[in-house]
BADREN-457241 format. One record per residue (C-alpha): x, y, z; residue in three letters. Coordinates in steps of 0.1 Angstrom, whole numbers, padded with zeros to 4 digits. Each point is the difference from the previous one (the first is absolute). Last residue first. Example, Ala and Ser with C-alpha at 12.3 -4.5 7.8 and 13.67 -1.06 7.14 Angstrom:
BEGIN
+-------+-------+-------+-----+
:  east : north :    up : res :
+-------+-------+-------+-----+
:  0137 : -0011 :  0071 : ser :
: -0014 : -0034 :  0007 : ala :
+-------+-------+-------+-----+
***
This chain:
BEGIN
+-------+-------+-------+-----+
:  east : north :    up : res :
+-------+-------+-------+-----+
: -0301 :  0170 : -0411 : unk :
: -0034 : -0002 : -0017 : unk :
:  0003 : -0037 : -0007 : unk :
:  0004 : -0007 :  0038 : unk :
: -0032 :  0019 :  0008 : unk :
: -0019 : -0021 : -0026 : unk :
:  0014 : -0032 :  0015 : unk :
: -0010 :  0010 :  0035 : unk :
: -0035 :  0010 : -0011 : unk :
: -0003 : -0033 : -0020 : unk :
:  0009 : -0020 :  0030 : unk :
: -0028 :  0017 :  0020 : unk :
: -0024 : -0008 : -0029 : unk :
:  0010 : -0037 :  0003 : unk :
: -0009 : -0001 :  0037 : unk :
:  0021 : -0013 :  0029 : unk :
:  0028 :  0027 :  0001 : unk :
:  0018 : -0002 :  0033 : unk :
:  0032 : -0014 : -0015 : unk :
: -0001 :  0026 : -0027 : unk :
: -0003 :  0029 :  0025 : unk :
:  0027 : -0016 :  0022 : unk :
:  0025 :  0000 : -0029 : unk :
: -0009 :  0035 : -0008 : unk :
:  0007 :  0011 :  0036 : unk :
:  0034 : -0018 :  0000 : unk :
:  0010 :  0021 : -0031 : unk :
: -0015 :  0030 :  0018 : unk :
:  0028 :  0000 :  0026 : unk :
: -0012 : -0005 :  0035 : unk :
:  0001 :  0020 :  0033 : unk :
: -0020 : -0020 :  0026 : unk :
: -0015 :  0018 :  0029 : unk :
:  0001 : -0019 :  0033 : unk :
:  0002 :  0032 :  0022 : unk :
:  0027 : -0003 :  0027 : unk :
:  0011 :  0036 :  0003 : unk :
:  0029 : -0007 : -0024 : unk :
: -0026 : -0014 : -0024 : unk :
: -0019 :  0033 :  0002 : unk :
:  0032 :  0019 : -0008 : unk :
:  0006 : -0022 : -0030 : unk :
: -0036 :  0007 : -0012 : unk :
:  0006 :  0038 :  0003 : unk :
:  0032 : -0003 : -0019 : unk :
: -0017 : -0021 : -0026 : unk :
: -0027 :  0026 : -0004 : unk :
:  0024 :  0030 : -0002 : unk :
:  0024 : -0013 : -0026 : unk :
:  0012 : -0031 : -0019 : unk :
:  0036 : -0002 :  0013 : unk :
:  0018 : -0028 : -0017 : unk :
:  0022 : -0024 :  0021 : unk :
: -0018 : -0033 : -0007 : unk :
:  0001 :  0004 : -0038 : unk :
: -0029 : -0010 : -0022 : unk :
:  0009 :  0027 : -0026 : unk :
: -0021 :  0032 :  0005 : unk :
: -0011 :  0018 : -0032 : unk :
: -0033 : -0018 :  0000 : unk :
:  0000 : -0026 :  0029 : unk :
: -0028 :  0013 :  0022 : unk :
:  0004 : -0008 :  0037 : unk :
: -0030 : -0017 :  0015 : unk :
: -0007 :  0009 :  0036 : unk :
: -0018 : -0029 :  0017 : unk :
: -0020 : -0004 :  0032 : unk :
: -0010 :  0037 :  0006 : unk :
: -0019 :  0005 :  0033 : unk :
:  0025 :  0025 :  0015 : unk :
: -0004 :  0020 : -0032 : unk :
:  0017 :  0004 : -0033 : unk :
: -0021 :  0020 : -0024 : unk :
: -0016 : -0009 : -0033 : unk :
: -0023 : -0025 :  0017 : unk :
: -0010 : -0033 : -0015 : unk :
: -0020 : -0029 :  0014 : unk :
:  0003 : -0037 : -0007 : unk :
: -0026 : -0026 : -0010 : unk :
:  0015 : -0010 : -0033 : unk :
: -0021 :  0024 : -0021 : unk :
:  0012 :  0028 :  0025 : unk :
:  0036 : -0007 : -0009 : unk :
: -0006 :  0000 : -0037 : unk :
: -0020 :  0032 :  0003 : unk :
:  0028 :  0018 :  0019 : unk :
:  0025 : -0011 : -0026 : unk :
: -0022 :  0013 : -0028 : unk :
: -0002 :  0034 :  0017 : unk :
:  0037 :  0001 :  0005 : unk :
:  0007 : -0004 : -0037 : unk :
:  0015 : -0033 : -0012 : unk :
:  0031 : -0019 : -0009 : unk :
:  0033 :  0018 :  0007 : unk :
: -0016 :  0016 :  0030 : unk :
:  0010 :  0035 :  0011 : unk :
:  0009 :  0009 :  0036 : unk :
: -0019 : -0010 :  0031 : unk :
: -0030 : -0023 :  0005 : unk :
: -0021 : -0008 :  0031 : unk :
: -0018 : -0032 :  0010 : unk :
: -0023 : -0010 :  0028 : unk :
: -0007 : -0037 :  0006 : unk :
: -0036 : -0013 :  0004 : unk :
:  0007 : -0028 : -0024 : unk :
:  0030 :  0007 : -0021 : unk :
:  0029 : -0023 :  0010 : unk :
:  0037 :  0007 : -0008 : unk :
:  0027 : -0024 :  0012 : unk :
:  0033 :  0019 : -0007 : unk :
:  0027 : -0014 : -0022 : unk :
:  0026 :  0026 :  0011 : unk :
: -0013 :  0030 :  0020 : unk :
:  0009 :  0034 : -0013 : unk :
:  0026 :  0023 :  0015 : unk :
: -0011 :  0036 : -0004 : unk :
:  0025 :  0021 :  0018 : unk :
:  0037 : -0009 : -0005 : unk :
:  0016 :  0033 : -0010 : unk :
:  0038 :  0002 :  0002 : unk :
:  0024 :  0029 :  0000 : unk :
: -0012 :  0023 :  0028 : unk :
: -0009 : -0029 :  0023 : unk :
:  0035 : -0014 : -0007 : unk :
:  0016 :  0031 :  0013 : unk :
: -0022 : -0002 :  0032 : unk :
:  0010 : -0036 :  0005 : unk :
:  0037 :  0010 : -0003 : unk :
: -0005 :  0028 :  0025 : unk :
: -0017 : -0024 :  0024 : unk :
:  0029 : -0023 : -0001 : unk :
: -0008 : -0036 :  0011 : unk :
:  0029 : -0015 :  0019 : unk :
: -0009 :  0005 :  0037 : unk :
: -0037 : -0004 : -0003 : unk :
: -0024 :  0010 :  0027 : unk :
: -0003 :  0036 : -0010 : unk :
: -0007 : -0012 : -0035 : unk :
: -0032 : -0017 :  0011 : unk :
: -0003 : -0026 : -0027 : unk :
: -0031 : -0007 : -0021 : unk :
:  0004 :  0028 : -0025 : unk :
:  0037 : -0011 : -0004 : unk :
: -0012 : -0031 : -0019 : unk :
: -0013 :  0023 : -0028 : unk :
:  0032 :  0020 : -0003 : unk :
:  0022 : -0030 :  0002 : unk :
: -0020 : -0019 : -0025 : unk :
:  0002 :  0028 : -0025 : unk :
:  0037 :  0003 :  0007 : unk :
:  0005 : -0037 : -0008 : unk :
: -0019 :  0006 : -0032 : unk :
:  0023 :  0029 : -0010 : unk :
:  0030 : -0022 :  0008 : unk :
: -0013 : -0026 : -0025 : unk :
: -0013 : -0034 :  0008 : unk :
:  0002 : -0023 : -0030 : unk :
: -0022 : -0031 : -0006 : unk :
: -0023 :  0019 : -0023 : unk :
: -0031 : -0005 :  0022 : unk :
:  0018 :  0003 :  0034 : unk :
: -0006 :  0037 :  0004 : unk :
: -0037 : -0001 : -0012 : unk :
: -0008 : -0030 :  0022 : unk :
:  0017 :  0016 :  0030 : unk :
: -0018 :  0033 : -0004 : unk :
: -0034 : -0017 : -0004 : unk :
:  0005 : -0022 :  0031 : unk :
:  0012 :  0031 :  0020 : unk :
: -0032 :  0019 : -0010 : unk :
: -0022 : -0029 :  0007 : unk :
:  0014 : -0006 :  0035 : unk :
:  0002 :  0037 :  0010 : unk :
: -0029 :  0002 :  0008 : unk :
: -0025 : -0028 :  0000 : unk :
: -0017 : -0017 : -0029 : unk :
:  0018 : -0033 :  0004 : unk :
:  0016 : -0003 :  0035 : unk :
: -0013 : -0036 :  0004 : unk :
:  0022 : -0007 : -0030 : unk :
:  0031 : -0003 :  0023 : unk :
:  0020 : -0026 : -0019 : unk :
:  0004 :  0021 : -0032 : unk :
:  0010 :  0031 :  0020 : unk :
:  0027 : -0021 :  0018 : unk :
:  0013 : -0013 : -0034 : unk :
:  0001 :  0035 : -0014 : unk :
:  0019 :  0011 :  0032 : unk :
:  0025 : -0028 : -0007 : unk :
:  0005 :  0012 : -0036 : unk :
:  0005 :  0036 :  0011 : unk :
:  0024 : -0010 :  0028 : unk :
:  0021 : -0022 : -0024 : unk :
:  0002 :  0028 : -0025 : unk :
:  0014 :  0023 :  0027 : unk :
: -0015 :  0031 :  0016 : unk :
:  0024 :  0022 :  0018 : unk :
: -0004 :  0025 :  0028 : unk :
:  0015 : -0026 :  0025 : unk :
: -0034 : -0003 :  0018 : unk :
: -0020 :  0005 : -0031 : unk :
: -0010 : -0037 : -0002 : unk :
: -0007 :  0000 :  0037 : unk :
: -0022 :  0031 : -0002 : unk :
: -0020 : -0017 : -0028 : unk :
: -0003 : -0031 :  0022 : unk :
: -0013 :  0022 :  0029 : unk :
: -0027 :  0014 : -0023 : unk :
: -0009 : -0036 : -0010 : unk :
: -0003 : -0010 :  0037 : unk :
: -0023 :  0030 :  0006 : unk :
: -0022 : -0012 : -0029 : unk :
:  0001 : -0036 :  0013 : unk :
: -0012 :  0011 :  0034 : unk :
: -0027 :  0023 : -0013 : unk :
: -0013 : -0027 : -0024 : unk :
:  0000 : -0026 :  0027 : unk :
: -0024 :  0023 :  0019 : unk :
:  0012 :  0015 :  0033 : unk :
: -0019 : -0007 :  0031 : unk :
:  0015 : -0035 :  0002 : unk :
:  0036 :  0014 :  0005 : unk :
:  0008 : -0031 :  0022 : unk :
:  0021 : -0016 : -0028 : unk :
:  0023 :  0031 : -0006 : unk :
:  0015 : -0001 :  0035 : unk :
:  0015 : -0035 : -0002 : unk :
:  0007 :  0007 : -0036 : unk :
:  0024 :  0028 :  0009 : unk :
:  0020 : -0022 :  0024 : unk :
:  0003 : -0027 : -0026 : unk :
:  0011 :  0026 : -0026 : unk :
:  0029 :  0009 :  0023 : unk :
:  0011 : -0036 :  0002 : unk :
: -0005 : -0005 : -0038 : unk :
:  0022 :  0030 : -0007 : unk :
:  0027 : -0015 :  0023 : unk :
: -0002 : -0033 : -0020 : unk :
:  0004 :  0019 : -0033 : unk :
:  0031 :  0017 :  0013 : unk :
:  0006 :  0036 :  0010 : unk :
:  0034 :  0017 :  0003 : unk :
:  0013 :  0028 :  0023 : unk :
:  0014 : -0026 :  0024 : unk :
: -0024 :  0010 :  0028 : unk :
: -0027 :  0003 : -0026 : unk :
: -0019 : -0031 :  0010 : unk :
:  0004 :  0007 :  0037 : unk :
: -0014 :  0035 : -0004 : unk :
: -0029 : -0013 : -0022 : unk :
: -0009 : -0025 :  0027 : unk :
:  0003 :  0027 :  0027 : unk :
: -0023 :  0022 : -0020 : unk :
: -0027 : -0027 : -0005 : unk :
: -0011 : -0008 :  0035 : unk :
:  0001 :  0035 :  0017 : unk :
: -0015 :  0014 : -0033 : unk :
: -0029 : -0025 :  0001 : unk :
: -0015 :  0013 :  0032 : unk :
:  0014 :  0033 :  0012 : unk :
:  0032 :  0006 :  0020 : unk :
:  0021 :  0004 : -0031 : unk :
: -0023 :  0028 : -0014 : unk :
:  0029 :  0025 : -0002 : unk :
:  0018 : -0026 : -0021 : unk :
: -0024 :  0005 : -0029 : unk :
:  0022 :  0023 : -0022 : unk :
:  0030 : -0021 :  0011 : unk :
: -0016 : -0033 : -0014 : unk :
: -0011 :  0016 : -0032 : unk :
:  0035 :  0013 : -0005 : unk :
:  0015 : -0034 :  0007 : unk :
: -0022 : -0014 : -0027 : unk :
:  0011 :  0027 : -0024 : unk :
:  0037 : -0006 :  0009 : unk :
: -0004 : -0037 : -0008 : unk :
: -0015 :  0010 : -0034 : unk :
:  0031 :  0022 : -0005 : unk :
:  0023 : -0029 :  0007 : unk :
: -0017 : -0022 : -0026 : unk :
: -0021 : -0031 :  0005 : unk :
: -0004 : -0022 : -0031 : unk :
: -0028 : -0025 : -0007 : unk :
: -0018 :  0024 : -0022 : unk :
: -0030 :  0005 :  0024 : unk :
:  0023 :  0001 :  0031 : unk :
: -0002 :  0038 :  0004 : unk :
: -0038 : -0001 : -0008 : unk :
: -0009 : -0027 :  0025 : unk :
:  0018 :  0017 :  0028 : unk :
: -0015 :  0034 : -0010 : unk :
: -0035 : -0015 : -0001 : unk :
:  0003 : -0015 :  0034 : unk :
:  0013 :  0033 :  0014 : unk :
: -0029 :  0019 : -0017 : unk :
: -0025 : -0025 :  0013 : unk :
:  0012 :  0003 :  0035 : unk :
:  0002 :  0038 : -0002 : unk :
: -0036 :  0001 : -0013 : unk :
: -0011 : -0021 :  0030 : unk :
:  0018 :  0024 :  0023 : unk :
: -0017 :  0030 : -0016 : unk :
: -0034 : -0016 :  0003 : unk :
:  0007 : -0009 :  0036 : unk :
:  0008 :  0036 :  0007 : unk :
:  0036 :  0012 :  0007 : unk :
:  0008 :  0026 :  0026 : unk :
:  0035 :  0013 :  0004 : unk :
: -0005 :  0024 : -0028 : unk :
:  0031 :  0005 : -0021 : unk :
:  0017 :  0030 : -0017 : unk :
:  0025 : -0009 : -0027 : unk :
:  0032 :  0019 : -0005 : unk :
:  0019 : -0023 :  0025 : unk :
: -0007 : -0031 : -0021 : unk :
:  0011 :  0016 : -0032 : unk :
:  0033 :  0012 :  0016 : unk :
:  0005 : -0034 :  0016 : unk :
: -0009 : -0017 : -0034 : unk :
:  0026 :  0020 : -0018 : unk :
:  0027 : -0007 :  0025 : unk :
: -0008 : -0037 : -0003 : unk :
: -0021 : -0016 :  0026 : unk :
: -0002 : -0035 :  0015 : unk :
: -0012 :  0003 :  0035 : unk :
:  0015 : -0024 :  0025 : unk :
:  0014 : -0032 : -0016 : unk :
+-------+-------+-------+-----+
***
């Protein structure tokens, strides 16, 4: 096959500056990215020519490491698979088999890290042809539902929330596809993608706001947990909310910190919509989640459900009912 490169990919390839050295961590990330790309491009059961080009581009970007472990095994397999400029399911399985041979010994990585990197690769694979189909969205939702061990981690909860909101009415609009493309692109190195257009992504960034994605059906516990609130509640004043939390064994702080467990988003004036931007505290919490903090961003509707579930005394029920009457 040789090196499969279009004129565009040759130009892109030559514009990049490479280091000849690759650390073990970089190699392992490359393995997980490749595995994810393969799973992503085959997610909808169709393999398009642009997706084949994206795989060839990954191969050529890493060809400089051909003498290093993993790359010297996998690149010839990819070259052989793409000799006819097509890719079959069996050929994908052959390449995945090589990847899995190197993934299994990664014992110093947690399962969460490996699965998160795999998810990033899948998002890259979905975007490989710069399109997101209905079949890919549904298949990704099924993958998310199967991998519940990622619950609470970033970007699992955000993706789950986006997908549930988009699929709720049974119709996927072009705007919703662009929202997904913008969010997914955050986990793709655009310099290592042939078909993703950085200018298009930048344009979408100026048109779409997707901060403040709340968890769906979160499990909220109170004992020894630190809560924060942002926005305006549709049911109670902030002081009353803090008291209810403390009565159930939790703690309240009006600022988001590294120790915050839950950030409650007030529902007054804000429809329960996954793409809304709620402001500074949510943005801070989102940045903390990106850094690996296990902070849950929840809508106050779910918070009130947890308050009622945690109420064990009649007077606590009366407090909740009184607050609801004062809406």
